[in-house]
RODO-2510 file (C-alpha; in nm, 4 decimals, decimal comma):
residues 462
     n   res          X          Y          Z
     1     m     5,1672     3,2581     1,8288
     2     e     5,0239     2,8927     1,7976
     3     r     4,7376     2,7912     1,6811
     4     s     4,4634     2,5691     1,7874
     5     p     4,2791     2,3100     1,4834
     6     q     3,8669     2,3086     1,5593
     7     p     3,6740     2,0176     1,5808
     8     g     3,4593     1,9778     1,2365
     9     t     3,2458     1,7321     1,1499
    10     h     3,2251     1,4410     0,9709
    11     s     2,8002     1,4058     0,8214
    12     s     2,5918     1,6201     0,6414
    13     v     2,3493     1,8328     0,7899
    14     v     1,9690     1,6688     0,7442
    15     p     1,7908     1,9874     0,6167
    16     r     1,5212     2,1568     0,8317
    17     s     1,1713     2,1405     0,7514
    18     l     0,9848     2,3960     0,5128
    19     a     0,8077     2,5506     0,7847
    20     d     1,1458     2,6238     0,9994
    21     a     1,3546     2,8060     0,7023
    22     t     1,0569     2,9648     0,7026
    23     a     1,0355     3,0916     0,9975
    24     a     1,4120     3,1503     1,0095
    25     l     1,4290     3,3887     0,7237
    26     c     1,1590     3,5618     0,9063
    27     s     1,3477     3,6201     1,1752
    28     l     1,5944     3,7504     0,9880
    29     l     1,3410     4,0860     0,9363
    30     d     1,4629     4,1761     1,2955
    31     l     1,7882     4,2309     1,2603
    32     p     1,8290     4,6168     1,3231
    33     a     2,1213     4,5992     0,9983
    34     l     1,8933     4,4152     0,7763
    35     k     1,5490     4,6883     0,8968
    36     s     1,7342     5,0035     0,7441
    37     l     1,8732     4,9225     0,4666
    38     i     1,4895     4,7869     0,3523
    39     a     1,3701     5,1147     0,4893
    40     a     1,6838     5,3058     0,2128
    41     l     1,5784     5,1315    -0,0240
    42     q     1,2088     5,1647    -0,0321
    43     p     1,0067     5,1653    -0,2762
    44     a     1,2037     4,8217    -0,4594
    45     e     1,1260     4,4674    -0,4615
    46     l     1,3779     4,2765    -0,2569
    47     y     1,4205     3,9379    -0,2443
    48     l     1,6992     3,6975     0,0077
    49     v     1,9082     3,4618    -0,3129
    50     g     2,1158     3,2375    -0,2677
    51     g     2,3544     3,1055     0,0450
    52     t     2,1450     3,2327     0,2230
    53     v     1,8089     3,1194     0,1722
    54     r     1,9929     2,7793     0,1091
    55     d     2,1825     2,7436     0,4147
    56     a     1,8423     2,8562     0,6289
    57     f     1,7477     2,5319     0,5819
    58     l     2,0366     2,3553     0,6871
    59     g     2,0099     2,5586     1,0308
    60     h     2,2733     2,8327     0,9817
    61     t     2,1573     3,1445     0,9449
    62     g     2,3933     3,3539     1,0085
    63     t     2,3962     3,7284     0,9850
    64     d     2,5734     3,8534     0,6696
    65     l     2,2872     3,8480     0,3125
    66     d     2,2253     3,8448    -0,0070
    67     l     1,9577     4,0441    -0,1464
    68     a     1,8734     4,1016    -0,5232
    69     t     1,6390     4,3373    -0,6105
    70     n     1,4725     4,5163    -0,9248
    71     l     1,6958     4,8987    -0,8006
    72     s     2,0561     4,9253    -1,0244
    73     a     2,3920     4,9631    -0,8699
    74     q     2,3262     5,3382    -0,8850
    75     e     1,9936     5,3525    -0,7475
    76     m     2,1152     5,2051    -0,4392
    77     k     2,4338     5,3581    -0,3648
    78     a     2,1918     5,6765    -0,4221
    79     r     1,9294     5,5163    -0,1890
    80     c     2,2227     5,3993     0,1019
    81     e     2,4272     5,7763     0,0774
    82     k     2,1001     5,9524     0,1560
    83     h     2,0127     5,7408     0,4732
    84     s     2,3721     5,7934     0,6398
    85     i     2,4716     5,3654     0,5173
    86     k     2,8283     5,3547     0,4312
    87     t     2,8823     5,1511     0,0591
    88     v     3,1690     4,9544    -0,0124
    89     d     3,1720     5,0032    -0,4727
    90     t     3,2743     4,5923    -0,4693
    91     g     3,0770     4,4820    -0,8150
    92     i     2,8922     4,8602    -0,8692
    93     q     3,0304     4,8114    -1,2442
    94     h     2,8784     4,4518    -1,2080
    95     g     2,5370     4,5537    -1,0224
    96     t     2,6540     4,5184    -0,7236
    97     i     2,6967     4,7017    -0,4142
    98     l     2,7974     4,5515    -0,0179
    99     a     2,6045     4,7771     0,2456
   100     v     2,7635     4,8117     0,5980
   101     i     2,5058     4,8814     0,8839
   102     d     2,6648     4,7999     1,1935
   103     g     2,9412     4,5587     1,1065
   104     t     2,7340     4,3759     0,9395
   105     h     2,7752     4,2671     0,5633
   106     l     2,4439     4,3339     0,3033
   107     e     2,5390     4,2549    -0,0389
   108     v     2,2505     4,3257    -0,2756
   109     t     2,2314     4,3169    -0,6595
   110     t     2,0568     4,3831    -0,9739
   111     f     1,7960     4,0873    -1,0998
   112     r     2,0150     3,9499    -1,3201
   113     v     1,8873     3,7609    -1,7603
   114     p     2,0552     3,4011    -1,7550
   115     s     2,2869     3,3837    -2,0049
   116     e     2,3997     3,7270    -2,0471
   117     r     2,5028     3,7291    -1,6347
   118     e     2,8536     3,7807    -1,7264
   119     r     2,8100     4,0737    -1,9148
   120     h     2,5368     4,1441    -1,6406
   121     t     2,2433     4,2987    -1,7985
   122     p     1,9286     4,3350    -1,5926
   123     a     1,6082     4,1254    -1,5192
   124     r     1,2701     4,2287    -1,5271
   125     d     1,1989     4,0005    -1,1971
   126     i     1,3378     3,7972    -0,9848
   127     a     1,1721     3,4799    -1,1478
   128     t     1,4198     3,5469    -1,4593
   129     d     1,7178     3,6782    -1,2590
   130     l     1,7376     3,2666    -1,0601
   131     s     1,6485     3,1279    -1,3768
   132     g     2,0189     3,1762    -1,4493
   133     r     2,1756     3,0864    -1,1014
   134     d     2,3491     2,8299    -1,0835
   135     f     2,1593     2,4925    -0,9356
   136     t     1,8467     2,5049    -0,7978
   137     i     1,8763     2,5007    -0,4303
   138     n     2,0928     2,8783    -0,5222
   139     a     1,7936     2,9459    -0,7120
   140     v     1,4683     3,0494    -0,4273
   141     a     1,4122     3,3804    -0,3441
   142     f     1,2780     3,4989     0,0350
   143     d     1,0437     3,7525    -0,0456
   144     l     1,0784     4,0195     0,2208
   145     a     0,7391     4,2346     0,1847
   146     s     0,5254     3,9213     0,0827
   147     k     0,7236     3,7205     0,3664
   148     t     0,7161     3,3954     0,0750
   149     l     0,9562     3,2053    -0,0787
   150     v     0,9892     3,2344    -0,4798
   151     d     1,1240     2,8591    -0,5891
   152     p     1,0450     2,8409    -0,9360
   153     l     1,2666     2,5729    -0,9791
   154     n     1,1779     2,3160    -0,7744
   155     g     1,5104     2,3422    -0,5645
   156     v     1,3563     2,3326    -0,2005
   157     a     1,2757     1,9831    -0,2996
   158     d     1,6815     1,9433    -0,3771
   159     i     1,8019     2,0493    -0,1159
   160     a     1,5177     1,7947     0,1170
   161     s     1,5997     1,5522    -0,1186
   162     g     1,9694     1,5807    -0,0266
   163     t     2,0216     1,6088    -0,4796
   164     l     2,2541     1,9189    -0,6909
   165     r     2,0834     1,9583    -1,0288
   166     a     2,2545     2,1823    -1,2316
   167     v     1,9210     2,5060    -1,2910
   168     g     1,8604     2,4501    -1,6635
   169     d     1,9988     2,3198    -1,9647
   170     a     2,3582     2,1896    -1,7081
   171     s     2,6157     2,2504    -2,0453
   172     l     2,5165     2,5562    -2,0470
   173     r     2,5068     2,6225    -1,7088
   174     l     2,8766     2,5205    -1,6170
   175     a     2,9924     2,5937    -2,0077
   176     e     2,8621     3,0147    -1,8215
   177     d     3,1274     2,9938    -1,5863
   178     p     3,3450     2,6796    -1,5648
   179     l     3,4284     2,7355    -1,2163
   180     r     3,0928     2,6245    -1,1881
   181     i     3,2395     2,2373    -1,2295
   182     l     3,4069     2,2252    -0,8376
   183     r     3,1252     2,4915    -0,7172
   184     m     2,9466     2,1310    -0,8225
   185     v     3,1256     1,9237    -0,5649
   186     r     3,1417     2,1828    -0,3288
   187     f     2,7484     2,1523    -0,2925
   188     g     2,7766     1,7722    -0,4117
   189     p     2,9660     1,5083    -0,2421
   190     a     3,1586     1,7442     0,0065
   191     q     2,8309     1,8076     0,1138
   192     g     2,6906     1,4662     0,1383
   193     r     2,4605     1,5941    -0,2047
   194     v     2,4583     1,3377    -0,5090
   195     v     2,4118     1,5081    -0,7951
   196     e     2,1540     1,4051    -1,0433
   197     p     2,3688     1,2353    -1,2776
   198     t     2,3220     1,4790    -1,6727
   199     t     2,5139     1,7517    -1,3913
   200     l     2,7551     1,4747    -1,3658
   201     s     2,7617     1,4216    -1,7389
   202     a     2,8070     1,7913    -1,8211
   203     a     3,1156     1,8411    -1,5831
   204     s     3,2998     1,5395    -1,6943
   205     s     3,2635     1,6336    -2,0944
   206     l     3,3573     1,9999    -1,9999
   207     v     3,5998     1,9294    -1,7150
   208     e     3,9061     2,0547    -1,9600
   209     r     3,7434     2,4116    -1,9440
   210     l     3,8950     2,4698    -1,6009
   211     a     4,1953     2,5276    -1,7833
   212     k     4,0983     2,8819    -1,8419
   213     v     3,9707     2,9753    -1,4893
   214     s     4,2536     3,1624    -1,2866
   215     v     4,4480     3,0220    -1,0189
   216     e     4,3474     3,2480    -0,7284
   217     r     3,9100     3,1086    -0,7976
   218     i     4,0900     2,7683    -0,8240
   219     k     4,2944     2,7975    -0,5335
   220     t     3,9768     2,9402    -0,3303
   221     e     3,7020     2,6266    -0,4153
   222     l     3,9686     2,3911    -0,3038
   223     q     3,9609     2,5631    -0,0207
   224     a     3,6099     2,5854     0,0323
   225     i     3,5621     2,2183    -0,0989
   226     l     3,8583     2,0949     0,1342
   227     m     3,7043     2,2971     0,4742
   228     s     3,3126     2,1041     0,4005
   229     p     3,2318     1,7981     0,5955
   230     l     3,2883     1,5648     0,3575
   231     p     3,6349     1,6697     0,1686
   232     h     3,7594     1,3589     0,0843
   233     e     3,4827     1,2794    -0,0715
   234     g     3,4765     1,6109    -0,2487
   235     l     3,8441     1,5075    -0,3569
   236     r     3,7164     1,1540    -0,4921
   237     c     3,4794     1,3509    -0,7229
   238     i     3,6937     1,5983    -0,8129
   239     k     3,8899     1,2482    -0,9610
   240     d     3,6089     1,0782    -1,0402
   241     i     3,5307     1,4038    -1,2713
   242     g     3,8924     1,4193    -1,4554
   243     a     4,0163     1,7237    -1,2581
   244     l     4,2694     1,6433    -1,0972
   245     p     4,4863     1,8103    -1,3432
   246     y     4,3660     2,1209    -1,3507
   247     t     4,3622     2,1144    -0,8975
   248     i     4,6018     1,9366    -0,8047
   249     p     4,7609     1,6745    -1,0394
   250     e     5,0648     1,6031    -0,7902
   251     l     4,7731     1,3376    -0,6272
   252     i     4,7952     1,1174    -0,9980
   253     p     5,0680     0,9339    -0,9434
   254     a     4,8912     0,8383    -0,6045
   255     i     4,5769     0,6912    -0,7525
   256     g     4,6301     0,2876    -0,7025
   257     f     5,0356     0,2946    -0,6304
   258     e     5,0917     0,0429    -0,3376
   259     q     5,2589     0,1129    -0,0021
   260     n     5,3654    -0,1962     0,2228
   261     k     5,2947    -0,3786     0,5275
   262     f     5,1689    -0,0772     0,7511
   263     h     4,9662     0,0721     0,5337
   264     i     4,6146    -0,1584     0,3806
   265     h     4,5500     0,1431     0,1682
   266     d     4,6965     0,2985    -0,1585
   267     v     4,8690     0,5913    -0,1524
   268     w     4,5435     0,7264    -0,2583
   269     e     4,2560     0,5479    -0,0617
   270     h     4,5211     0,6750     0,2112
   271     t     4,4891     1,0155     0,1726
   272     l     4,1198     1,0416     0,1449
   273     w     4,1350     0,7990     0,4658
   274     v     4,3069     1,0855     0,6715
   275     l     4,1766     1,4319     0,4964
   276     e     3,8437     1,1953     0,6422
   277     r     3,9983     1,2198     0,9310
   278     a     4,1532     1,5344     1,0205
   279     q     3,9732     1,8997     1,1761
   280     r     3,8617     2,0959     1,0209
   281     d     4,1622     2,3851     0,9587
   282     p     4,2463     2,4410     0,6525
   283     v     4,5906     2,3754     0,6540
   284     l     4,5659     2,0271     0,8421
   285     r     4,3654     1,9569     0,5226
   286     w     4,6046     2,1275     0,3009
   287     a     4,8790     1,8453     0,5090
   288     a     4,6392     1,5762     0,4431
   289     v     4,5879     1,6094     0,0255
   290     f     5,0519     1,6861     0,0345
   291     h     5,1601     1,4867     0,2680
   292     d     5,2585     1,1194     0,0809
   293     v     5,2469     1,2919    -0,1899
   294     g     5,5696     1,1614    -0,2723
   295     k     5,5637     0,8062    -0,2021
   296     p     5,5282     0,7874    -0,6290
   297     h     5,9318     0,9093    -0,6594
   298     t     6,0101     0,7653    -0,3420
   299     l     6,0173     0,3709    -0,3892
   300     s     6,2653     0,1440    -0,3675
   301     v     6,2716    -0,2646    -0,3064
   302     d     6,4542    -0,4758    -0,0657
   303     g     6,6025    -0,7663    -0,1583
   304     a     6,2825    -0,9376     0,0797
   305     g     6,0728    -0,7428    -0,2008
   306     q     6,0004    -0,5431     0,1123
   307     r     5,8822    -0,1316    -0,0871
   308     h     6,0465     0,1395     0,0854
   309     f     6,0262     0,5623     0,1005
   310     y     6,2688     0,6421     0,2229
   311     q     6,2833     1,0719     0,2513
   312     h     5,9051     1,1060     0,0760
   313     e     5,8576     1,3060     0,3821
   314     v     6,0653     1,5450     0,2384
   315     v     6,0076     1,5311    -0,1519
   316     s     5,5621     1,5972    -0,0221
   317     e     5,6928     1,9018     0,1059
   318     k     5,8713     2,0287    -0,2161
   319     l     5,5616     1,9145    -0,4116
   320     a     5,3355     2,0804    -0,1520
   321     r     5,5721     2,4827    -0,2250
   322     e     5,5904     2,4135    -0,5296
   323     r     5,1645     2,3949    -0,5835
   324     m     5,1484     2,6162    -0,3168
   325     h     5,3822     2,8815    -0,5410
   326     t     5,1121     2,7536    -0,7703
   327     l     4,7751     2,8609    -0,6119
   328     k     4,9112     3,1782    -0,5307
   329     f     4,9092     3,1073    -0,1381
   330     s     5,0476     3,3729     0,1136
   331     r     5,4492     3,2573     0,2146
   332     d     5,3098     3,2210     0,6302
   333     d     5,0334     2,9839     0,5027
   334     t     5,2688     2,8235     0,2791
   335     e     5,5018     2,7470     0,4898
   336     t     5,3312     2,6372     0,7639
   337     i     5,1648     2,3695     0,5500
   338     a     5,4257     2,3035     0,4685
   339     s     5,6734     2,2105     0,7557
   340     v     5,3717     2,0044     0,9107
   341     v     5,4758     1,7901     0,5110
   342     r     5,7700     1,8165     0,6240
   343     h     5,7942     1,6125     0,9359
   344     h     5,4891     1,4256     0,9263
   345     m     5,7046     1,0522     0,9745
   346     r     5,8330     1,1535     1,2940
   347     p     5,7420     0,9720     1,5577
   348     l     5,5531     1,0597     1,8622
   349     d     5,7256     0,7533     2,0647
   350     c     6,0379     0,9852     2,0794
   351     g     6,0701     1,0451     2,4115
   352     a     6,1177     1,3526     2,6169
   353     p     6,5285     1,4544     2,3897
   354     g     6,2345     1,4184     2,1130
   355     v     5,9695     1,6222     2,2488
   356     r     6,2034     1,9607     2,3053
   357     r     6,3589     1,8716     1,9005
   358     l     6,0130     1,8670     1,7611
   359     m     5,9383     2,1587     1,9985
   360     r     6,2458     2,3172     1,8316
   361     d     6,2180     2,2407     1,4196
   362     l     5,8333     2,2884     1,5244
   363     g     5,7748     2,6089     1,6372
   364     d     5,3932     2,7265     1,6849
   365     n     5,3042     2,4654     1,4001
   366     l     5,3402     2,1878     1,6757
   367     a     5,0013     2,2015     1,7607
   368     l     4,8707     2,1100     1,4569
   369     w     5,1489     1,8733     1,3963
   370     r     4,9839     1,7516     1,7272
   371     s     4,6381     1,7074     1,5684
   372     f     4,8078     1,5712     1,2607
   373     k     4,9268     1,2521     1,3701
   374     e     4,6221     1,1378     1,5102
   375     a     4,4772     1,1383     1,1449
   376     d     4,7267     0,9876     0,9965
   377     a     4,7554     0,7277     1,2652
   378     p     4,8518     0,3878     1,1446
   379     p     4,6211     0,1779     1,0663
   380     t     4,7879    -0,1726     1,1184
   381     v     4,8246    -0,0488     1,4801
   382     p     4,5622    -0,0850     1,6522
   383     e     4,4018     0,2453     1,8412
   384     p     4,4389     0,1527     2,2233
   385     e     4,8069     0,1044     2,1238
   386     f     4,8071     0,4788     1,9331
   387     h     4,5968     0,6966     2,2209
   388     a     4,8914     0,5101     2,4924
   389     t     5,1553     0,5884     2,2732
   390     a     5,0074     0,9848     2,2542
   391     q     4,9052     1,0178     2,5714
   392     a     5,3033     0,9642     2,6659
   393     f     5,3852     1,2563     2,4335
   394     d     5,0751     1,4589     2,5421
   395     a     5,2468     1,4530     2,9005
   396     l     5,6359     1,4587     2,8109
   397     l     5,5227     1,8303     2,6161
   398     q     5,3108     1,9151     2,9214
   399     a     5,6522     1,8212     3,1582
   400     e     5,8894     2,0017     2,8703
   401     r     5,6513     2,3261     2,9097
   402     d     5,6230     2,4030     3,2637
   403     r     5,9668     2,3421     3,3120
   404     l     6,0130     2,5703     3,0592
   405     a     5,7992     2,8401     3,2103
   406     g     6,1023     3,0937     3,2560
   407     p     6,3630     3,1129     3,0003
   408     a     6,2374     3,1334     2,5932
   409     y     6,3104     2,7367     2,5266
   410     g     6,6831     2,6761     2,3101
   411     k     6,9301     2,9406     2,4207
   412     l     7,2136     2,8362     2,5138
   413     a     7,4287     2,9589     2,7751
   414     v     7,7060     3,0223     2,5209
   415     t     7,7145     3,2583     2,2795
   416     g     7,9695     3,2324     1,9782
   417     q     8,1107     3,5244     2,1574
   418     d     8,2429     3,3001     2,3902
   419     l     8,3366     3,0739     2,1780
   420     i     8,6156     3,2853     2,0477
   421     a     8,6700     3,4165     2,3605
   422     l     8,8509     3,0482     2,3525
   423     g     9,0147     3,1518     2,0515
   424     m     8,7440     2,9890     1,8137
   425     m     8,7507     3,2019     1,4549
   426     p     8,3902     3,3017     1,3277
   427     g     8,2570     3,0664     1,0572
   428     p     8,1102     2,7475     0,9908
   429     k     8,3194     2,5074     1,2246
   430     m     8,2532     2,7812     1,5284
   431     g     7,8433     2,7386     1,3867
   432     a     7,8900     2,3460     1,4448
   433     l     8,0830     2,3720     1,7513
   434     l     7,7100     2,5766     1,8887
   435     k     7,5223     2,2857     1,7283
   436     q     7,6509     2,0729     1,8378
   437     l     7,6526     2,1490     2,2090
   438     e     7,3002     2,2598     2,1481
   439     e     7,1872     1,8958     2,0802
   440     l     7,3205     1,7979     2,3480
   441     v     7,1604     2,0266     2,5752
   442     l     6,8193     1,8604     2,3522
   443     d     6,9784     1,5404     2,4242
   444     d     7,0004     1,7100     2,8909
   445     p     6,8685     2,0009     2,9851
   446     s     7,1022     1,9784     3,2828
   447     l     7,4128     2,0279     3,0495
   448     n     7,2857     2,4484     2,9699
   449     e     7,5076     2,6068     3,2399
   450     p     7,8481     2,8023     3,0690
   451     e     8,0953     2,6028     3,2643
   452     r     7,9764     2,2662     3,1332
   453     l     7,9543     2,4311     2,7747
   454     l     8,2524     2,5975     2,7408
   455     a     8,5045     2,2507     2,8732
   456     e     8,2332     2,0372     2,6599
   457     a     8,3300     2,2761     2,4006
   458     r     8,7596     2,3138     2,4998
   459     k     8,7258     1,9195     2,4612
   460     r     8,6152     1,9392     2,0576
   461     l     8,8507     2,1596     2,0062
   462     k     9,1480     1,9874     2,1015
***
């Protein structure tokens, strides 16, 4: 099934006013699922927390909510069961349950003590719980009983000013879970916020601890960074704090690596430029990261002093596959990303035969490849010229799709059995001949008739 890239955004969101955010949070109380949960858990202290509150200031009010309470996980589970509410034990040993009501997910966690959060020691009140969270913008709660904000750490002010600040001692906060270094990148530069200097310094000094974080968690956070509004700024921050060796080390040789007369950026800056332009699709953004990592490994200089990177896309694909394997990507995701990387150098100005070969080689990934070509447009080619070429390609592609609206594309009018009937033995030579016939048909589809192909086969067999 062909995937269509989704439009992305390339600017940070302007925060709502305090009154508007509070009104948005109050409106969540009208959700039937939340009403049912509140009724089931009473009597209890209940607060909306974390991303639910932060996102209300950014105009994002989803229905899957995060809550904190003074109840233990066992108490929450028992009360939900009493009211026939389904719960999932996603983290009951950590003080968390997931209530599922009419398809809505509500995650509820017991208050936790700072510095004891990994041991999940219960806290007495919400203020204590908030004082152990990672960043002030995530340490704001909304009291469902009084319909007021609880903001002991001035997180609302940091949301308004676009500042990312660790809660309390930055070094202690990040050391508690080194993955917070990458969360700093995501909530900071990748979302258009400025990281407060003490927090940034602490991240740089603790960056080596990322080596002890599981690759699954690293992958999840990298994906979130790449899918943020400003992924290129996130990647730049990863480099600046020294985190590339623990995340995407393949990019290190790209830093400052000169290209050639067709480029205005070095490989690193070009990578960021393409990443910024790529639509908000994980395949496109990962492809942007890896598409040119092979260049430092394929440099050659001709007699005129011109730099070349022949077959760099092949090396880029190999390096991308290795990193995907390390990060434990699925086979399908790896193949899709690798396909876009492998074919990213193929031109839009390729004529009808080239379009047919692209359809054959990229299959369901053709729409992603086409979108990537837009992001990777040569910076030295004037935009009107590029778009004219792209429009000509699109017209040829549509014409070919119209022509192929009937039979499946790529089905030759002859098979191996037809060649055996001509006296040919099965084996590599037969496969090579079928490939030659396929290439002929790609150049001229009118040749795809049994008589004409068999005549061509007899000629080549002689």
